[in-house]
C-alpha positions in Angstrom: -14.3 13.6 6.5 -12.3 16.7 6.0 -10.1 17.2 3.0 -6.5 17.1 4.1 -5.6 19.6 1.2 -7.8 22.4 3.1 -5.9 21.9 6.1 -2.5 22.0 4.6 -0.1 24.8 5.8 3.0 26.3 4.5 4.9 24.1 6.6 3.1 21.1 5.5 3.9 21.9 2.0 7.4 22.6 2.6 8.0 19.2 4.5 6.5 17.3 1.2 8.5 19.3 -1.3 11.6 19.0 0.7 11.1 15.3 0.9 10.4 14.9 -2.8 13.6 16.9 -3.5 15.7 14.7 -1.5 14.0 11.5 -3.1 14.5 12.8 -6.3 18.3 13.9 -5.7 18.9 10.3 -4.2 17.2 8.5 -7.2 19.3 10.7 -9.6 22.4 9.8 -8.1 21.8 6.3 -7.9 20.7 6.0 -11.2 23.5 7.5 -12.9 26.3 6.6 -10.6 28.8 3.8 -12.1 27.6 0.1 -11.3 29.8 -1.9 -9.1 28.8 -5.4 -10.4 26.6 -7.3 -12.5 22.7 -6.6 -12.4 22.3 -9.9 -10.6 24.4 -8.9 -8.0 23.0 -5.8 -7.2 20.2 -7.6 -7.1 21.3 -9.5 -4.0 22.8 -6.3 -2.7 26.5 -8.0 -2.9 25.4 -10.4 -0.1 25.7 -7.7 2.3 22.8 -7.2 4.5 22.6 -7.8 8.2 19.8 -8.7 10.4 18.5 -5.4 11.2 18.3 -4.2 7.2 16.8 -7.7 6.1 14.0 -7.2 8.9 13.3 -3.5 8.0 13.3 -4.4 4.2 11.1 -7.3 4.5 8.7 -5.1 6.7 9.1 -2.0 4.2 7.9 -4.2 1.5 5.4 -5.9 3.4 3.9 -2.7 4.7 2.4 -0.2 2.1 -0.7 2.0 1.8 -2.6 -1.5 2.1 -1.7 -1.9 5.6 -2.4 1.6 6.8 -5.9 1.6 4.9 -7.0 -1.8 5.4 -5.8 -2.5 8.9 -7.3 0.5 10.1 -10.6 -0.3 8.4 -10.9 -3.8 9.7 -10.1 -2.5 13.2 -12.8 0.1 13.0 -15.3 -2.4 11.6 -14.5 -5.8 13.9 -11.6 -4.9 16.2 -8.3 -6.6 16.5 -8.9 -9.6 14.8 -7.1 -9.0 11.9 -4.0 -8.9 13.9 -4.2 -12.6 13.5 -3.1 -11.7 9.6 0.4 -10.4 11.4 0.8 -12.1 14.5 -0.1 -15.9 13.2 2.6 -15.2 10.5 5.5 -15.6 13.0 5.1 -19.7 12.3 5.5 -19.3 8.6 8.5 -16.8 9.2 10.0 -19.5 11.3 9.3 -21.8 8.6 10.9 -19.6 6.3 13.8 -19.0 8.5 14.7 -22.5 9.4 13.4 -24.8 6.7 13.5 -23.1 3.4 16.2 -20.3 4.0 19.0 -23.0 4.6 18.2 -24.6 1.1 17.7 -21.3 -0.6 21.2 -20.0 0.5 22.9 -23.2 0.2 21.5 -23.5 -3.9 23.1 -19.9 -4.2 19.8 -19.2 -6.3 18.9 -15.4 -7.2 15.1 -16.0 -7.7 12.6 -18.5 -6.6 11.8 -19.9 -10.4 15.7 -20.6 -10.3 15.5 -22.5 -7.0 12.9 -24.7 -8.7 14.3 -25.2 -12.0 17.7 -26.7 -10.4 15.2 -29.2 -8.9 12.9 -30.1 -11.5 14.3 -28.7 -14.8 13.6 -25.8 -17.3 10.0 -26.6 -17.8 9.1 -25.8 -14.0 11.4 -22.8 -13.9 9.5 -21.5 -17.1 6.3 -22.3 -15.8 7.0 -20.9 -12.1 8.5 -17.7 -13.6 5.3 -16.8 -15.6 3.4 -17.9 -12.2 5.6 -15.4 -10.3 5.0 -12.6 -12.8 1.2 -12.9 -12.5 1.6 -13.2 -8.6 3.8 -10.2 -8.7 1.6 -8.2 -10.9 -1.6 -8.8 -8.9 -0.7 -9.3 -5.3 1.9 -6.6 -5.0 2.0 -4.4 -7.6 -1.7 -4.0 -8.2 -2.9 -4.2 -4.7 -0.4 -1.7 -3.5 -1.2 0.7 -6.1 -5.1 0.0 -5.7 -4.6 1.1 -1.7 -2.2 4.1 -3.1 -4.7 5.4 -5.5 -7.7 4.9 -2.8 -5.4 7.2 -0.6 -5.0 9.9 -3.1 -8.6 9.8 -4.2 -9.3 10.7 -0.6 -6.9 13.5 -0.4 -7.4 15.1 -3.6 -10.6 14.2 -4.7 -9.9 13.0 -8.1 -11.0 9.9 -10.1 -9.0 6.7 -9.3 -7.7 6.4 -12.9 -5.9 9.6 -12.4 -4.6 8.7 -9.3 -3.1 5.2 -10.2 -1.6 6.7 -13.2 0.3 9.5 -11.4 1.3 7.3 -8.8 2.7 4.4 -11.1 4.4 6.7 -13.3 6.4 8.6 -10.1 7.5 5.0 -8.7 8.1 3.5 -12.2 10.3 6.3 -13.1 12.6 5.4 -10.2 12.5 1.9 -10.9 13.1 2.5 -14.7 16.2 4.6 -14.3 17.7 2.6 -11.4 16.3 4.6 -8.2 15.0 1.4 -6.5 18.6 0.9 -5.2 18.8 4.3 -3.4 15.3 3.7 -1.9 16.5 0.3 -0.5 19.3 2.4 1.2 16.8 4.7 3.0 14.2 2.0 3.8 15.2 1.7 7.6 14.7 5.7 7.9 11.4 5.3 6.3 10.4 2.5 8.4 11.5 4.3 11.6 9.6 7.5 10.4 6.3 5.2 9.8 6.5 3.8 13.2 7.2 7.5 14.7 4.1 9.1 12.9 1.7 6.3 13.3 2.7 6.1 17.1 1.9 9.9 17.4 -1.5 9.2 15.8 -2.2 6.7 18.4 -1.2 8.8 21.1 -3.1 11.5 20.1 -6.3 9.3 19.6 -5.7 7.8 23.1 -5.7 11.3 24.6 -8.7 12.2 23.2 -10.5 9.3 24.1 -9.2 9.3 27.9 -6.8 6.5 27.9 -6.7 2.7 27.3 -9.3 2.1 30.2 -11.5 4.4 28.2 -11.1 2.9 25.1 -12.0 -0.4 26.3 -14.7 0.8 28.1 -16.3 2.4 25.1 -15.7 -0.4 22.5 -17.6 -4.0 22.3 -15.4 -6.3 24.5 -15.5 -8.9 21.5 -13.7 -6.2 19.7 -10.6 -7.4 22.1 -10.8 -11.0 21.1 -8.0 -12.6 18.2 -10.1 -15.9 18.2 -13.5 -15.3 17.3 -16.5 -17.9 17.7 -17.3 -20.7 14.7 -20.8 -18.5 14.3 -18.8 -15.0 13.8 -19.9 -14.2 10.0 -16.6 -12.2 9.1 -13.7 -14.0 10.7 -14.5 -17.6 12.4 -11.7 -19.2 14.1 -11.7 -22.3 11.7 -11.3 -19.9 8.7 -8.1 -18.3 10.1 -6.6 -21.3 11.6 -7.0 -23.3 8.4 -7.4 -20.7 5.5 -4.5 -18.3 6.3 -1.5 -20.5 6.3 -2.2 -21.2 2.4 -1.4 -17.6 1.7 1.0 -17.1 4.4 3.4 -20.1 3.3 3.3 -18.9 -0.3 3.7 -14.8 0.7 6.6 -15.4 3.4 8.1 -18.7 1.9 7.7 -18.5 -1.5 7.5 -14.9 -2.7 10.2 -13.1 -4.9 9.9 -9.9 -3.2 9.7 -11.1 0.6 12.5 -13.7 0.3 14.6 -11.4 -1.7 16.1 -9.7 1.1 17.1 -13.0 2.9 19.0 -14.2 -0.4 20.8 -11.1 0.2 21.9 -11.6 3.8 25.7 -11.9 4.8 25.2 -15.3 5.8 22.6 -17.8 7.0 22.5 -16.5 10.6 22.0 -12.9 9.6 19.2 -14.1 7.2 17.3 -16.1 10.0 17.7 -13.5 12.8 16.4 -10.8 10.0 13.4 -12.9 9.7 12.9 -13.2 13.3 13.2 -9.4 13.5 10.2 -8.8 11.2 8.2 -11.1 13.4 9.2 -8.8 16.4 8.5 -5.8 14.3 4.8 -7.3 13.3 3.8 -7.2 17.1 3.5 -3.5 16.2 0.6 -3.6 13.9 -1.8 -3.6 17.0 -0.7 0.0 18.3 0.5 1.3 15.0 -2.4 0.3 12.2 -5.4 -1.7 14.1 -5.5 0.7 17.1 -6.1 3.7 15.1 -9.1 2.1 13.5 -10.6 1.1 16.7 -9.9 4.7 17.9 -11.8 6.0 15.1 -14.6 3.6 15.7 -15.0 5.5 19.1 -14.1 9.2 18.1 -16.0 9.0 14.6 -18.5 6.2 15.1 -20.8 7.3 12.0 -18.3 6.6 8.9 -20.0 6.0 6.0 -16.7 4.0 4.8 -14.6 2.1 7.2 -12.1 2.5 4.3 -11.7 6.0 5.5 -10.7 5.5 9.1 -7.2 6.3 8.9 -7.4 9.3 6.8 -10.2 10.6 8.9 -7.7 10.4 12.2 -5.1 12.1 10.4 -7.3 14.8 9.2 -9.0 15.4 12.3 -6.3 14.8 15.0 -3.0 16.0 13.5 -1.7 19.7 14.2 -0.8 22.0 11.3 2.8 20.7 10.1 2.0 16.9 11.0 -0.3 16.3 8.0 2.8 17.2 5.6 4.8 14.3 7.6 1.7 11.9 6.9 2.0 12.4 3.0 5.6 12.2 3.3 5.1 8.6 4.9 2.5 7.8 2.5 4.9 8.5 -0.5 7.7 6.7 1.0 5.9 3.3 1.8 4.1 3.7 -1.7 7.2 4.3 -3.6 8.9 1.4 -1.7 6.3 -1.1 -2.3 5.6 -0.6 -6.1 9.2 -0.1 -6.6 10.3 -3.3 -5.5 7.2 -4.9 -7.0 8.3 -3.5 -10.1 12.1 -4.7 -9.7 11.1 -8.1 -8.9 8.9 -8.1 -11.9 11.7 -6.9 -14.3 14.1 -9.3 -12.5 12.3 -12.4 -12.9 11.1 -11.9 -16.3 14.3 -10.7 -17.6 16.6 -13.5 -15.8 14.3 -16.4 -15.9 12.4 -15.8 -19.2 14.0 -13.5 -21.5 18.0 -14.7 -20.6 16.9 -18.2 -19.9 14.5 -18.9 -23.1 14.6 -16.0 -25.5 18.1 -14.7 -25.7 20.7 -16.5 -23.8 23.5 -14.6 -25.6 22.1 -11.4 -24.6 24.5 -8.2 -24.3 24.1 -6.2 -20.6 22.6 -3.5 -22.6 19.9 -5.6 -24.0 19.2 -7.2 -20.5 18.8 -3.6 -18.8 16.7 -2.7 -22.2 14.4 -5.5 -21.7 14.0 -5.0 -17.8 12.9 -1.4 -18.6 10.5 -2.6 -20.9 9.2 -5.1 -18.4 8.6 -2.3 -15.9 6.4 -0.1 -18.6 4.2 -3.2 -19.3 4.0 -3.9 -15.5 2.8 -0.3 -14.9 0.1 -0.5 -17.8 -1.2 -3.9 -16.5 -1.1 -2.8 -13.0 -3.5 0.0 -13.6 -6.0 -2.2 -15.7 -6.1 -4.4 -12.7 -6.8 -1.5 -10.1 -9.6 -0.5 -11.9 -10.9 -3.9 -12.2 -10.6 -4.2 -8.2 -12.2 -1.1 -7.9 -15.3 -2.2 -9.2 -15.6 -5.2 -6.6 -18.6 -4.9 -4.6 -19.5 -6.5 -1.4 -16.2 -6.9 0.5 -14.0 -4.3 2.3 -10.6 -3.2 1.4 -9.1 -5.6 3.8 -10.9 -8.7 2.6 -10.2 -7.8 -1.1 -6.5 -8.1 0.1 -6.8 -11.7 1.7 -9.1 -13.1 -0.9 -7.1 -12.3 -3.9 -3.9 -13.3 -2.1 -5.9 -16.6 -0.9 -6.3 -17.5 -4.7 -3.2 -17.0 -6.2 -1.4 -18.8 -3.0 -2.6 -22.4 -3.3 -0.6 -23.9 -6.0 2.7 -22.1 -5.0 1.9 -23.3 -1.3 1.6 -27.0 -2.7 4.8 -27.3 -4.7 7.0 -25.6 -2.3 5.8 -27.5 0.9 5.9 -30.7 -1.3 9.6 -30.2 -2.8 10.7 -29.7 0.7 9.1 -32.2 2.6 8.4 -34.9 0.4 10.8 -36.2 -1.9 8.9 -38.4 -3.8 7.3 -35.5 -5.8 7.7 -35.6 -9.1 8.1 -33.3 -12.1 4.7 -34.0 -13.7 2.8 -33.1 -10.4 4.6 -29.5 -9.9 4.2 -28.5 -13.3 0.6 -29.9 -13.3 0.1 -27.9 -10.1 1.5 -24.5 -11.5 -0.3 -24.7 -14.7 -3.5 -26.5 -14.7 -4.0 -25.8 -10.7 -3.2 -22.2 -11.1 -5.7 -21.8 -13.7 -8.4 -23.8 -11.5 -7.4 -21.6 -8.4 -7.5 -18.5 -10.3 -10.7 -19.2 -12.2 -12.3 -19.9 -8.8 -11.1 -16.8 -7.5 -12.5 -14.4 -10.5 -16.0 -16.4 -10.3 -15.8 -15.4 -6.8 -15.1 -12.0 -7.0 -16.6 -10.7 -10.1 -18.9 -13.1 -11.8 -20.7 -14.5 -8.7 -19.9 -12.4 -6.0 -20.8 -13.5 -2.4 -22.9 -10.8 -1.6 -25.5 -11.8 -4.3 -24.7 -15.6 -4.0 -24.7 -16.7 -0.6 -23.8 -20.3 -1.4 -20.1 -19.6 -1.4 -18.1 -20.7 1.9 -15.6 -18.0 3.8 -13.0 -16.9 1.3 -10.4 -18.3 3.5 -11.9 -21.7 3.4 -12.4 -21.6 -0.2 -8.6 -20.9 -0.2 -8.0 -23.9 2.1 -10.1 -26.2 0.0 -8.5 -25.5 -3.4 -5.0 -25.9 -1.4 -6.4 -29.2 -0.1 -7.6 -30.5 -3.5 -4.5 -29.3 -5.3 -2.4 -31.3 -2.7 -4.0 -34.5 -2.9 -4.0 -34.3 -6.6 -0.2 -33.6 -6.9 0.5 -36.3 -4.4 -1.7 -38.9 -6.4 0.2 -38.0 -9.6 3.5 -38.5 -7.7 2.7 -41.7 -6.5 0.8 -43.0 -10.1 3.8 -41.5 -12.3 5.4 -44.7 -13.9 8.4 -43.2 -15.1 8.8 -40.6 -12.2 11.4 -37.6 -12.6 12.0 -36.6 -8.8 14.9 -34.4 -7.7 18.2 -36.1 -7.0 20.2 -34.8 -4.1 22.8 -32.0 -5.3 25.5 -32.9 -3.0 27.2 -29.8 -3.3 24.1 -27.9 -2.1 23.6 -30.5 0.5 26.7 -29.9 2.2 26.0 -26.2 2.0 23.1 -26.4 4.3 23.9 -24.8 7.5 22.3 -25.7 11.0 20.8 -22.7 13.2 23.0 -20.7 15.3 22.4 -20.6 19.3 21.7 -17.0 18.7 18.9 -17.9 16.4 17.2 -20.4 18.4 17.0 -18.1 21.4 15.3 -15.1 19.3 12.6 -17.7 17.8 12.0 -19.2 21.6 11.5 -15.7 22.7 9.4 -14.8 20.2 7.1 -17.8 20.3 6.9 -17.2 24.1 5.7 -13.7 23.7 3.6 -14.7 20.9 1.7 -17.3 22.9 1.5 -14.8 26.1 -0.2 -12.2 23.7 -2.7 -14.6 22.2 -3.6 -15.7 25.9 -4.1 -12.0 27.0 -6.2 -10.8 24.1 -8.9 -13.5 24.4 -12.0 -14.1 26.7 -13.2 -10.5 26.8 
């Protein structure tokens, strides 16, 4: 592929420099402006977010360089099957909006460990806080940084360790000095910019191919099926049907970085409509991200590495001036993703561990300093994990993301689903699943990815099915522990929280029913090819 640096014009450089200057000015003003409230209130945006802000913020957190790279890569390799990981999500977004969000908002919590701590006590809150830190470090910070480093390595041709060090230092500075608040304000603009640039790339590709009909004619017909047969070695239907929900429940319903926007909603209705909005936005994954990879398959069929599909399209199709805009978009989504990850990491460590366990009498200055040191530690740890991920062989970039998430998710999915749907769940069951269950799940993941990788040891089941088996095993064990506990400590209903739980508004139901109808229609249309 051509080097994008060689194609940059003066206009490109001007666009990039102008954007960086604006970003730094916004960050500086936000960092040194007078704070209007306590840190926790700022964390929840003063409970001021409406549905559009919530939808764009959640989508902005979800859309990082990883989505640009991974979705284009899998589109190049296998067609639209990866859209399942965005379209199938509407079921679990519905679960967040209708089941989990009313309980979160009624309990008036600011973190997920705090929610579980209210139900099962300090020990559960402490365990979940540490687990949440591991999840944020790996699934958000490290994977997002890895994708960004991969892009920078492609663009500039420098080693991975140099790429990720520069990126994490840049994003970390904004979080360290408080610039994330400013980035959140412009997140809507950044996502609209992302849509515009990605759509332009798609249209340029379609024009070069000769239109949608020509694209369909020049690709294998199975490329256009969402549901692949059970014999498919990469994404058999049963693996997606059973394995994906394990990661989806943990990702959309329990993850601090995703749920944070809902916690900052003006009210439940705005929160539920906001979650519905991200479901609608996810429909765009096909034209914006997957489609780019499929077009690249037709236009540049001999790529050595499918992970280069997105940047290959950019460097070969965009005219002078547009390359700078692409770099701007990549910087925007990268700083937003890494910044929000560092912010969540700092918040959970400071509020759930430092203030709760180590120094309950901490002053505001001490809390801020500890939060900043947590950011620095997170940056260092993330660089180390990224270099380890870079050594994984035998999986493409998309599979790396999904498999890592699949091994982090099972314990979280088990405890949150049991907590919400089964009142008999005991503290012992929850604590066992979050501690021993997590060690088991992560141990299997490390063995699968590094010690006995599937490309050398083919006895492994599909990684999605492996995630499902871990989930099912932990679920059975947790239920048995709860049933056999002779002195069960279960959640006693908090009458105040219970009375605060609201029922969904009519507009909320209309939005979700319409989304469900559209999703079913899309699944029918994109099958049988």
